[in-house]
VOPAGU-2260 file (C-alpha; in pm, 1 decimal, decimal comma):
REM VOPAGU-2260
SITE   aa  ch    i         X         Y         Z
SITE  MET   A    0     642,7    -284,6   -1546,3
SITE  LYS   A    1     914,2     -88,4   -1723,6
SITE  PRO   A    2     711,4      84,7   -2001,3
SITE  PHE   A    3     459,6     223,4   -1750,9
SITE  TYR   A    4     739,4     338,2   -1523,8
SITE  PHE   A    5     884,6     549,7   -1805,1
SITE  THR   A    6     546,1     705,4   -1874,8
SITE  LEU   A    7     503,0     788,4   -1507,5
SITE  VAL   A    8     846,3     952,8   -1491,0
SITE  LEU   A    9     771,2    1164,5   -1795,3
SITE  MET   A   10     436,1    1274,1   -1657,3
SITE  LEU   A   11     590,0    1369,3   -1325,1
SITE  ALA   A   12     857,9    1562,5   -1508,0
SITE  ALA   A   13     606,4    1782,7   -1685,7
SITE  PRO   A   14     550,5    2038,4   -1407,0
SITE  LEU   A   15     926,0    2106,5   -1411,3
SITE  ALA   A   16     910,4    2248,1   -1763,4
SITE  ALA   A   17    1098,1    2562,3   -1855,3
SITE  GLU   A   18     873,4    2866,8   -1822,2
SITE  GLU   A   19     888,5    2943,2   -2192,9
SITE  LEU   A   20     737,6    2602,9   -2286,9
SITE  SER   A   21     378,8    2494,9   -2246,4
SITE  LYS   A   22     312,2    2165,5   -2071,7
SITE  GLU   A   23     227,4    2005,1   -2406,4
SITE  GLU   A   24     543,8    2135,6   -2572,3
SITE  TYR   A   25     752,3    2023,6   -2280,1
SITE  LEU   A   26     606,5    1673,1   -2278,1
SITE  LYS   A   27     675,7    1651,7   -2648,6
SITE  GLU   A   28    1039,8    1740,6   -2589,4
SITE  VAL   A   29    1077,2    1491,2   -2305,7
SITE  ASN   A   30     909,6    1215,5   -2504,5
SITE  LYS   A   31    1144,0    1293,1   -2791,3
SITE  ALA   A   32    1435,1    1246,3   -2549,9
SITE  PHE   A   33    1290,0     917,9   -2429,5
SITE  SER   A   34    1259,5     794,5   -2787,9
SITE  LYS   A   35    1622,9     883,9   -2834,8
SITE  ILE   A   36    1717,9     686,7   -2523,0
SITE  TYR   A   37    1521,0     386,9   -2645,5
SITE  GLU   A   38    1678,4     393,9   -2991,3
SITE  ALA   A   39    2027,9     440,2   -2848,9
SITE  THR   A   40    2002,9     136,5   -2620,1
SITE  LYS   A   41    1771,2    -102,0   -2808,3
SITE  GLY   A   42    1928,1    -441,3   -2875,8
SITE  LYS   A   43    2264,8    -349,2   -2723,3
SITE  THR   A   44    2461,7    -526,6   -2454,9
SITE  LEU   A   45    2457,8    -377,6   -2106,1
SITE  SER   A   46    2805,3    -229,3   -2140,0
SITE  ALA   A   47    2716,9     -74,9   -2478,1
SITE  GLN   A   48    2391,4      60,4   -2332,2
SITE  LEU   A   49    2586,9     227,2   -2055,0
SITE  VAL   A   50    2817,2     398,5   -2304,3
SITE  ALA   A   51    2512,7     530,0   -2491,6
SITE  LEU   A   52    2343,8     649,6   -2171,3
SITE  GLU   A   53    2657,4     831,2   -2059,0
SITE  ALA   A   54    2680,5    1008,2   -2395,6
SITE  LEU   A   55    2316,3    1113,4   -2372,5
SITE  SER   A   56    2375,0    1236,0   -2016,4
SITE  VAL   A   57    2629,5    1481,7   -2154,6
SITE  GLU   A   58    2388,2    1591,4   -2427,2
SITE  TYR   A   59    2102,8    1649,8   -2178,8
SITE  LYS   A   60    2305,7    1774,7   -1882,3
SITE  ASP   A   61    2113,9    2105,9   -1875,8
SITE  ASN   A   62    1769,7    1941,6   -1893,4
SITE  LYS   A   63    1703,7    1828,7   -1537,1
SITE  PRO   A   64    1401,5    1599,9   -1587,9
SITE  VAL   A   65    1568,8    1415,6   -1877,4
SITE  SER   A   66    1899,6    1413,8   -1691,7
SITE  ASP   A   67    1724,8    1257,2   -1390,9
SITE  LEU   A   68    1564,5     995,0   -1614,5
SITE  LEU   A   69    1906,9     911,3   -1757,3
SITE  LEU   A   70    2051,5     874,6   -1407,2
SITE  GLN   A   71    1775,4     627,4   -1325,2
SITE  GLU   A   72    1847,4     439,0   -1646,2
SITE  ARG   A   73    2218,5     425,9   -1568,3
SITE  GLY   A   74    2148,9     308,2   -1214,5
SITE  THR   A   75    1924,4      31,8   -1341,7
SITE  ALA   A   76    2187,4     -71,8   -1598,4
SITE  TYR   A   77    2450,6     -89,0   -1324,0
SITE  SER   A   78    2223,9    -308,2   -1111,8
SITE  LEU   A   79    2181,3    -549,3   -1404,0
SITE  MET   A   80    2559,2    -549,0   -1447,8
SITE  GLY   A   81    2622,7    -658,7   -1089,2
SITE  ARG   A   82    2761,4    -315,8    -996,0
SITE  HIS   A   83    2576,8    -233,3    -673,7
SITE  GLN   A   84    2785,4      64,1    -560,6
SITE  GLN   A   85    2760,4     234,4    -897,6
SITE  ALA   A   86    2384,2     175,4    -908,9
SITE  LEU   A   87    2346,0     347,6    -572,6
SITE  HIS   A   88    2569,6     633,7    -684,0
SITE  ALA   A   89    2363,6     701,1    -997,4
SITE  PHE   A   90    2040,7     724,1    -799,5
SITE  ASP   A   91    2207,8     936,0    -531,0
SITE  GLN   A   92    2296,1    1196,9    -792,7
SITE  HIS   A   93    1927,6    1208,0    -879,7
SITE  ASP   A   94    1827,8    1248,2    -511,9
SITE  PRO   A   95    2138,5    1359,4    -318,4
SITE  ASN   A   96    1981,7    1516,8      -9,1
SITE  PRO   A   97    1918,0    1288,7     290,5
SITE  ASP   A   98    1593,7    1283,7     485,6
SITE  GLU   A   99    1613,3    1439,0     831,0
SITE  LEU   A  100    1629,3    1230,3    1147,0
SITE  ASN   A  101    1300,5    1089,0    1271,9
SITE  THR   A  102    1369,4    1112,6    1645,0
SITE  ALA   A  103    1128,4     826,0    1715,9
SITE  VAL   A  104    1394,5     578,7    1598,0
SITE  LYS   A  105    1597,9     652,5    1911,9
SITE  ASN   A  106    1342,5     463,0    2119,3
SITE  LEU   A  107    1304,1     159,1    1895,7
SITE  VAL   A  108    1423,2    -199,6    1917,7
SITE  THR   A  109    1561,6    -407,9    1631,3
SITE  ARG   A  110    1460,2    -766,8    1562,1
SITE  ASP   A  111    1567,7   -1013,9    1292,7
SITE  ALA   A  112    1349,2    -936,1     990,9
SITE  VAL   A  113    1298,5   -1289,5     858,9
SITE  THR   A  114    1190,8   -1428,3    1197,0
SITE  ALA   A  115     965,0   -1132,9    1276,5
SITE  ILE   A  116     789,6   -1123,1     938,0
SITE  LEU   A  117     734,5   -1497,7     933,7
SITE  ASP   A  118     586,1   -1486,8    1284,5
SITE  ALA   A  119     348,4   -1209,4    1179,2
SITE  SER   A  120     257,4   -1368,8     845,3
SITE  ALA   A  121      79,0   -1657,1    1018,9
SITE  ASP   A  122    -208,7   -1418,7    1097,4
SITE  TYR   A  123    -244,9   -1273,5     746,5
SITE  GLN   A  124    -371,1   -1384,8     409,0
SITE  VAL   A  125    -161,3   -1148,6     197,3
SITE  VAL   A  126     196,5   -1030,8     255,1
SITE  MET   A  127     327,6    -745,9      38,8
SITE  ILE   A  128     700,8    -669,3      18,6
SITE  ASN   A  129     851,2    -380,8    -176,4
SITE  GLU   A  130    1182,7    -313,9    -343,5
SITE  ALA   A  131    1377,2     -32,1    -502,0
SITE  HIS   A  132    1419,9    -159,8    -856,6
SITE  HIS   A  133    1790,4     -72,1    -871,5
SITE  VAL   A  134    1865,5    -256,0    -543,0
SITE  PRO   A  135    1870,7    -635,8    -597,9
SITE  GLN   A  136    1941,0    -671,5    -225,6
SITE  HIS   A  137    1569,0    -622,3    -161,8
SITE  ARG   A  138    1492,4    -939,9    -357,9
SITE  VAL   A  139    1707,0   -1133,9    -113,2
SITE  LEU   A  140    1465,1   -1068,0     174,9
SITE  THR   A  141    1176,5   -1222,6     -20,2
SITE  TYR   A  142    1406,4   -1512,2    -114,3
SITE  ARG   A  143    1489,8   -1572,7     253,5
SITE  LEU   A  144    1122,7   -1555,2     353,5
SITE  LEU   A  145     983,5   -1796,5      95,2
SITE  LYS   A  146    1046,2   -2129,0     267,9
SITE  GLY   A  147     887,9   -2008,6     592,4
SITE  LEU   A  148     597,2   -1850,1     408,0
SITE  TRP   A  149     533,7   -2179,6     230,7
SITE  GLU   A  150     529,7   -2352,9     568,5
SITE  ASN   A  151     275,8   -2091,0     684,4
SITE  GLY   A  152      39,0   -2187,1     404,8
SITE  TYR   A  153     125,4   -1935,6     133,6
SITE  ARG   A  154      93,2   -2091,6    -212,0
SITE  TYR   A  155      88,4   -1797,5    -455,4
SITE  LEU   A  156     363,6   -1548,8    -535,5
SITE  ALA   A  157     270,8   -1247,1    -748,2
SITE  PHE   A  158     542,0   -1035,0    -909,4
SITE  GLU   A  159     492,7    -683,7   -1041,4
SITE  ALA   A  160     800,6    -751,8   -1255,3
SITE  LEU   A  161     651,4   -1035,7   -1461,6
SITE  ALA   A  162     535,8    -965,2   -1815,8
SITE  PRO   A  163     168,7   -1039,5   -1888,4
SITE  ASP   A  164     104,0   -1412,0   -1841,9
SITE  ALA   A  165     478,5   -1479,1   -1819,8
SITE  GLU   A  166     406,3   -1750,3   -1563,5
SITE  GLN   A  167     303,2   -1970,0   -1855,0
SITE  GLU   A  168     665,2   -1962,9   -1976,0
SITE  LEU   A  169     822,7   -2046,6   -1639,7
SITE  THR   A  170     812,4   -2421,6   -1680,9
SITE  ASN   A  171    1177,9   -2483,0   -1763,7
SITE  ASN   A  172    1485,4   -2494,4   -1540,6
SITE  TYR   A  173    1566,4   -2133,4   -1613,5
SITE  VAL   A  174    1405,9   -1789,5   -1638,5
SITE  HIS   A  175    1348,3   -1673,3   -1996,6
SITE  LYS   A  176    1459,8   -1321,4   -2090,4
SITE  LYS   A  177    1107,8   -1245,4   -2210,9
SITE  SER   A  178     963,5   -1310,7   -1863,1
SITE  GLY   A  179    1000,8    -944,7   -1775,2
SITE  PHE   A  180    1244,3    -656,1   -1752,0
SITE  TYR   A  181    1366,3    -664,6   -1390,6
SITE  THR   A  182    1364,6   -1045,4   -1395,9
SITE  GLU   A  183    1668,3   -1017,4   -1624,8
SITE  GLU   A  184    1865,5    -927,9   -1311,6
SITE  PRO   A  185    2025,1   -1253,1   -1180,2
SITE  LEU   A  186    1907,3   -1226,0    -819,1
SITE  PHE   A  187    1551,5   -1177,3    -941,8
SITE  ALA   A  188    1590,0   -1482,4   -1165,9
SITE  ASN   A  189    1719,3   -1681,2    -867,3
SITE  LEU   A  190    1417,7   -1568,8    -664,7
SITE  VAL   A  191    1177,6   -1681,9    -937,1
SITE  LEU   A  192    1346,1   -2021,4    -971,9
SITE  TYR   A  193    1359,1   -2080,8    -597,8
SITE  ALA   A  194     989,2   -2002,6    -568,0
SITE  THR   A  195     901,7   -2255,9    -835,6
SITE  GLU   A  196    1125,8   -2516,5    -671,8
SITE  LEU   A  197     937,1   -2469,5    -343,8
SITE  GLY   A  198     605,8   -2514,7    -524,4
SITE  PHE   A  199     471,5   -2157,9    -540,8
SITE  LYS   A  200     238,5   -2078,0    -826,8
SITE  LEU   A  201     365,2   -1757,8    -984,3
SITE  ILE   A  202     123,2   -1485,4   -1086,9
SITE  SER   A  203     168,9   -1190,2   -1323,6
SITE  TYR   A  204     -77,6    -906,9   -1276,8
SITE  ASP   A  205      66,4    -563,3   -1358,9
SITE  TYR   A  206     -38,3    -495,3   -1718,0
SITE  GLY   A  207      33,2    -125,3   -1718,5
SITE  ALA   A  208      32,9     -98,5   -2096,4
SITE  GLU   A  209    -332,0    -206,4   -2111,5
SITE  ILE   A  210    -476,5      63,3   -1890,5
SITE  GLY   A  211    -532,7     436,1   -1884,5
SITE  THR   A  212    -304,2     685,1   -1719,0
SITE  GLY   A  213    -293,0     737,1   -1345,3
SITE  THR   A  214    -216,5     532,7   -1037,0
SITE  GLU   A  215    -574,2     435,6    -958,5
SITE  ALA   A  216    -641,1     292,1   -1304,6
SITE  ARG   A  217    -321,9      88,4   -1291,1
SITE  GLU   A  218    -386,8     -46,7    -943,4
SITE  ARG   A  219    -751,5    -132,7   -1007,7
SITE  SER   A  220    -642,3    -321,8   -1317,3
SITE  ALA   A  221    -386,0    -510,1   -1109,6
SITE  VAL   A  222    -649,3    -605,0    -850,6
SITE  LYS   A  223    -880,8    -723,7   -1127,1
SITE  ASN   A  224    -607,3    -950,7   -1261,7
SITE  LEU   A  225    -527,1   -1091,3    -917,2
SITE  ARG   A  226    -892,8   -1163,1    -853,0
SITE  GLU   A  227    -949,7   -1332,5   -1186,7
SITE  LYS   A  228    -636,3   -1543,5   -1160,8
SITE  VAL   A  229    -663,5   -1644,6    -793,3
SITE  PHE   A  230    -911,5   -1497,1    -548,6
SITE  ASP   A  231   -1236,2   -1541,1    -741,5
SITE  ASN   A  232   -1174,7   -1916,2    -740,3
SITE  GLU   A  233    -990,1   -1939,1    -407,7
SITE  PRO   A  234   -1111,6   -1659,5    -179,0
SITE  ASP   A  235    -901,7   -1790,9     110,5
SITE  ALA   A  236    -579,3   -1828,8     -89,5
SITE  LYS   A  237    -264,2   -1700,4      81,0
SITE  MET   A  238     -46,7   -1486,3    -140,9
SITE  VAL   A  239     288,9   -1305,8    -133,5
SITE  ILE   A  240     309,5    -997,8    -359,0
SITE  HIS   A  241     652,7    -855,8    -443,9
SITE  VAL   A  242     623,9    -499,6    -576,3
SITE  GLY   A  243     818,9    -183,0    -639,0
SITE  TYR   A  244     827,0     115,1    -406,7
SITE  SER   A  245     487,5     264,2    -312,5
SITE  HIS   A  246     261,0     -16,8    -431,1
SITE  ILE   A  247     259,5    -152,9     -73,4
SITE  ASN   A  248     101,2     170,1      48,1
SITE  GLU   A  249    -240,4     113,8     204,3
SITE  ASP   A  250    -332,9     475,6     134,2
SITE  GLY   A  251    -407,0     501,0    -237,1
SITE  TRP   A  252    -188,6     234,9    -402,0
SITE  LEU   A  253    -218,4    -138,3    -475,1
SITE  ALA   A  254    -247,9    -240,5    -109,5
SITE  HIS   A  255    -539,3       0,8     -66,7
SITE  TYR   A  256    -737,3    -125,0    -366,0
SITE  LEU   A  257    -663,7    -487,6    -281,5
SITE  LYS   A  258    -787,0    -428,8      71,3
SITE  GLU   A  259   -1099,1    -260,4     -63,9
SITE  ALA   A  260   -1178,6    -533,4    -316,6
SITE  LEU   A  261   -1105,3    -840,7    -102,4
SITE  GLN   A  262   -1202,3    -702,3     238,4
SITE  LEU   A  263    -873,7    -805,9     395,3
SITE  ASP   A  264    -581,4    -630,7     559,9
SITE  PRO   A  265    -246,5    -711,0     393,6
SITE  LEU   A  266      77,7    -721,8     591,1
SITE  THR   A  267     286,6    -452,3     421,4
SITE  VAL   A  268     666,7    -455,8     441,9
SITE  ASN   A  269     880,2    -158,9     338,4
SITE  GLN   A  270    1251,8    -182,4     251,8
SITE  THR   A  271    1291,2     148,5      67,7
SITE  ASP   A  272    1259,7     422,8     332,1
SITE  PHE   A  273    1562,8     373,7     558,8
SITE  THR   A  274    1826,7     258,2     315,6
SITE  GLU   A  275    2195,1     243,4     242,3
SITE  ARG   A  276    2328,5     492,0     -11,0
SITE  SER   A  277    2653,4     514,4    -204,2
SITE  HIS   A  278    2801,1     740,7      64,4
SITE  LYS   A  279    2706,0     824,6     420,4
SITE  ARG   A  280    2638,9    1186,6     324,1
SITE  HIS   A  281    2342,0    1073,2     112,5
SITE  GLU   A  282    2189,8     840,7     372,7
SITE  PRO   A  283    1862,0     920,2     547,4
SITE  GLU   A  284    1969,3    1048,0     888,3
SITE  SER   A  285    1746,0     789,9    1056,3
SITE  TYR   A  286    1930,8     511,6     874,8
SITE  THR   A  287    2270,4     648,3     978,8
SITE  TRP   A  288    2158,0     676,6    1341,4
SITE  LEU   A  289    2028,7     317,8    1347,0
SITE  ILE   A  290    2347,3     180,5    1190,8
SITE  GLU   A  291    2567,6     367,4    1436,8
SITE  ASN   A  292    2363,6     281,0    1745,2
SITE  HIS   A  293    2262,2     -81,1    1681,0
SITE  ASP   A  294    2473,9    -383,9    1598,6
SITE  PHE   A  295    2321,4    -609,9    1332,2
SITE  ASP   A  296    2457,4    -797,4    1032,7
SITE  THR   A  297    2127,0    -917,9     884,5
SITE  PRO   A  298    1815,7    -716,9     792,8
SITE  VAL   A  299    1607,4    -614,2    1092,3
SITE  VAL   A  300    1260,9    -476,3    1158,3
SITE  LEU   A  301    1193,1    -187,2    1393,6
SITE  THR   A  302     962,0    -237,3    1690,0
SITE  ASN   A  303     849,8     -45,5    1994,5
SITE  ASN   A  304     955,3    -168,5    2336,6
SITE  ASP   A  305     634,1    -370,6    2360,3
SITE  GLY   A  306     725,8    -561,9    2043,3
SITE  ALA   A  307     473,6    -389,6    1813,7
SITE  PHE   A  308     600,7    -312,9    1464,1
SITE  TRP   A  309     695,9      49,6    1404,5
SITE  SER   A  310     639,8     245,3    1083,7
SITE  PRO   A  311     703,4     616,7    1030,7
SITE  THR   A  312     375,4     625,7     833,5
SITE  PRO   A  313     151,8     351,0     977,4
SITE  GLU   A  314    -137,9     456,6     757,8
SITE  GLU   A  315      74,2     352,2     458,4
SITE  TYR   A  316     259,6      38,7     567,9
SITE  ASP   A  317     309,7    -188,8     868,6
SITE  ILE   A  318     674,0    -294,9     889,1
SITE  THR   A  319     999,3    -106,1     840,6
SITE  VAL   A  320    1297,9    -318,4     733,0
SITE  VAL   A  321    1654,5    -190,7     767,7
SITE  TRP   A  322    1951,7    -360,0     602,3
SITE  PRO   A  323    2306,4    -315,3     735,6
SITE  ARG   A  324    2557,2    -142,6     512,9
SITE  THR   A  325    2686,1    -375,0     242,8
SITE  GLU   A  326    3005,4    -567,8     303,6
SITE  TYR   A  327    3200,0    -697,5       4,9
SITE  SER   A  328    3415,2    -998,4     -78,0
SITE  LEU   A  329    3604,5    -997,5    -407,4
SITE  ASN   A  330    3415,8    -674,0    -482,7
SITE  ARG   A  331    3077,7    -850,4    -469,5
SITE  PRO   A  332    2808,9    -784,7    -205,9
SITE  ASN   A  333    2798,1   -1058,1      56,3
SITE  TRP   A  334    2415,7   -1050,6      53,9
SITE  ALA   A  335    2419,4   -1158,4    -312,7
SITE  ARG   A  336    2576,0   -1495,5    -230,8
SITE  LEU   A  337    2249,6   -1687,5    -170,0
SITE  ASP   A  338    2451,1   -1970,5      -7,6
SITE  LYS   A  339    2658,5   -2010,7    -322,5
SITE  GLU   A  340    3033,6   -2036,6    -352,0
SITE  LEU   A  341    3227,0   -1719,2    -435,1
SITE  ILE   A  342    3527,8   -1775,9    -657,8
SITE  PRO   A  343    3765,9   -1525,3    -820,1
SITE  VAL   A  344    3720,6   -1457,9   -1189,1
SITE  ASN   A  345    4016,3   -1561,4   -1399,8
SITE  LEU   A  346    4068,8   -1236,8   -1589,0
SITE  ASP   A  347    4242,8   -1429,1   -1867,5
SITE  TRP   A  348    3893,1   -1545,7   -1964,4
SITE  CYS   A  349    3836,5   -1196,9   -2107,2
SITE  GLU   A  350    4144,3   -1223,3   -2332,7
SITE  LEU   A  351    4220,8    -853,9   -2278,2
SITE  GLN   A  352    3884,0    -752,8   -2423,9
SITE  PHE   A  353    3730,9    -505,7   -2178,6
SITE  PRO   A  354    3459,0    -448,0   -2088,5
SITE  CYS   A  355    3363,0    -814,6   -2080,3
SITE  ALA   A  356    3058,6    -984,8   -1929,5
SITE  VAL   A  357    3112,4   -1291,5   -1710,7
SITE  GLU   A  358    2785,5   -1480,5   -1666,7
SITE  VAL   A  359    2704,1   -1804,5   -1484,1
SITE  TYR   A  360    2433,3   -2032,6   -1622,9
SITE  ARG   A  361    2234,1   -2336,4   -1521,3
SITE  MET   A  362    2153,6   -2458,2   -1872,0
SITE  GLY   A  363    2343,3   -2227,1   -2104,0
SITE  GLU   A  364    2041,2   -2159,0   -2327,2
SITE  GLU   A  365    2050,5   -1854,2   -2552,1
SITE  GLU   A  366    1744,8   -1687,0   -2391,9
SITE  GLU   A  367    1828,7   -1788,3   -2033,2
SITE  VAL   A  368    1877,0   -1523,6   -1765,1
SITE  PRO   A  369    2207,1   -1606,6   -1592,3
SITE  ALA   A  370    2231,6   -1710,1   -1228,1
SITE  ASP   A  371    2507,0   -1449,9   -1182,6
SITE  ARG   A  372    2651,2   -1169,3   -1390,4
SITE  ILE   A  373    2934,4    -923,6   -1352,3
SITE  ILE   A  374    3060,6    -675,8   -1611,4
SITE  ILE   A  375    3437,0    -630,1   -1582,5
SITE  THR   A  376    3571,5    -303,4   -1715,7
SITE  GLU   A  377    3945,5    -343,1   -1658,7
SITE  SER   A  378    4205,4    -606,9   -1570,8
SITE  SER   A  379    4350,9    -476,7   -1244,4
SITE  THR   A  380    4064,1    -521,9    -996,0
SITE  PRO   A  381    3994,6    -867,1    -846,7
SITE  ILE   A  382    3632,1    -968,7    -888,5
SITE  GLY   A  383    3428,6   -1275,3    -796,6
SITE  ILE   A  384    3139,1   -1480,5    -931,7
SITE  PHE   A  385    2888,6   -1698,5    -748,5
SITE  ILE   A  386    2860,5   -2063,1    -850,2
SITE  SER   A  387    2672,5   -2367,3    -721,9
SITE  GLU   A  388    2630,0   -2731,7    -811,9
SITE  SER   A  389    2344,9   -2640,6   -1048,0
SITE  SER   A  390    2506,3   -2322,0   -1188,6
SITE  ARG   A  391    2867,9   -2364,2   -1296,4
SITE  LEU   A  392    2869,7   -2293,5   -1670,1
SITE  VAL   A  393    3048,0   -1962,6   -1731,4
SITE  LYS   A  394    3015,0   -1768,2   -2055,7
SITE  VAL   A  395    3236,0   -1467,8   -2124,2
SITE  THR   A  396    3131,7   -1216,7   -2390,0
SITE  ASP   A  397    3275,5    -893,7   -2526,1
SITE  SER   A  398    3101,1    -555,2   -2537,2
SITE  GLN   A  399    2914,1    -657,0   -2853,8
SITE  GLY   A  400    2790,8    -984,4   -2706,4
SITE  LYS   A  401    3032,1   -1214,0   -2891,2
SITE  VAL   A  402    3131,8   -1521,4   -2688,9
SITE  ILE   A  403    3500,4   -1511,2   -2598,7
SITE  ASN   A  404    3518,8   -1812,4   -2365,9
SITE  THR   A  405    3301,0   -2085,7   -2219,1
SITE  VAL   A  406    3417,3   -2259,3   -1900,7
SITE  THR   A  407    3263,9   -2513,6   -1663,8
SITE  VAL   A  408    3395,2   -2418,5   -1320,8
SITE  PRO   A  409    3446,9   -2689,5   -1055,4
SITE  LEU   A  410    3330,7   -2637,0    -698,7
SITE  LYS   A  411    3603,1   -2637,3    -435,1
SITE  GLU   A  412    3484,6   -2965,1    -288,5
SITE  SER   A  413    3505,2   -3115,4    -639,5
SITE  ASP   A  414    3865,7   -3008,1    -698,4
């Protein structure tokens, strides 16, 4: 959950304090900066938030921990805006140095990730899949797995991203903005809706604001919630858990405490180790080697020659997923399509008011998370939006959120 994430970042920043400040003084200064970030962005549109974050980045350019926090905030804002390349770039400035080559990858085999994970899932009760929160691409893998997981008997889908008991609000034909923070990103909203359409019962469990500090307290609280909501009543229930980053780790994170409490071994899937970056120079060397020595256009898993899954840290997780580098059409990632139709945005919709937000809706409700969103900053670059039979209502708003245009876009086959 977002509030806990901020707290964790601030705590981790503390050891980096200037020598002349005590830890307590330093934390006070960083928390003051965070309060300033919150006040500067609260209630603003995404494009206005970005302007505020960029101004604060200039103000705090000599304060590395706060500067790093601002880069993460900008990257997350870009991901919500539909700007994948810029999101990667922001995070790459925070962590610019690539990991060195793990020579073991030279002896590995690639296999289609969806097929391989589904085959393996038949022998497990819990499947855990992670994401980098600024990379909506990682939500697409879970989306592609859901139908097969349902066929394999999985009936529950738990999201770290859901607000406490938000599943009680997910009864309409859209995802409400109050359902969570990361669920305000359109691909996440599509994932949630698709899961409900298939019949999955959604579960919220990560109530970070209710617990003490520290990873163990947070994870034990999460396990308690999962048990009370599902496993105490259905000990054999099959569940998918979609989490951020290290929570899949079976050595001290959620997977570990879940394994301890339920006496089961989860299948843990990692998408965040060998990943695309904004430029090749920032890529993990193992990722670059795999891309340049294997030919694949869908996500793959890494296996040994005998077909066994390979992980660089098998004590932490079971399966390593590698995505190919992103290819774009109309300046949108092809992986974001979700079988929808990509059409060019008519820039006249913005009526020369830039930046403008172009959002696609199912219902058009005020509190609905859109099915697609792109923030357009200028009139010269072609850009596309994704539409479908159920999501064709386009709203265009200015930087202050005022509606400029509303259009119902026809599908090609309906022209």
